N, C-alpha and C positions, 0 to 999 in steps of 0.2 A: 440913199445910203452910200456912204463913202468907204472906200477900201482903206485898210491900214497901209501906211507907207512903209516901204522896205528901205532899210538903210543902204547907203552906197556900198559899204563893205560887204554886205550880205551876199551879193551876187558876183563879187569879184573873184576871178580865178587866180590861183597861186600855183607855182611849181612846187612839187613835192618829190623828194627822193624816197624811194621805197626800198627798205632793207629787209632781209630775212635774217633774223637773229638765230644763229645756229651755234656759233662759236666765235672766238675772237680772231680776226675781225669779222664783223657782220658782212654778209654778202649783199652787194648792191644789185637789185633786180632791174631797176630802171627809173624813169621819171614819169610823173603823172601830173596833169593839170586838174585841180579841183578846188572847191571853195573852202573845205575844211579837212581836218585829219581823217575823220571817220569816212567821209565820202571818198577820199583819196585811197584809203585801204580797200574799200568796197570796189572801186573802179580797178585797182591793181589786181585784185583777185580774178576778175573777169579778163582783163587785158593780158595778164601774164599766165593765165591758165593754172592757177593755184587751186587744185581740187581737194587736197587733203585738209580736213578740218584742223589737224594738229599743226600743220604749216601755216594755215590762215591765222591762227592765234599768235604766231611768232613773227608777224609782219609789223614793221615800224615805219611810220611816215615822218620825215623831217622836212619842214618848210624851207625852200631854197630862195624864195624872193620875198 
């Protein structure tokens, strides 16, 4: 039985800028390397110690590379 092949882009890490949307302008928390936007936000929650669920909902990841 053969394994399904992963695409080359599926495992590639990209740089993401993580912002907290509070007011204008949004506050830059820092940069994360992850494969997609959702995993970047999950990683940022742990790395930047974002404990409040209300603040977690207001995070935005923008791809940098």
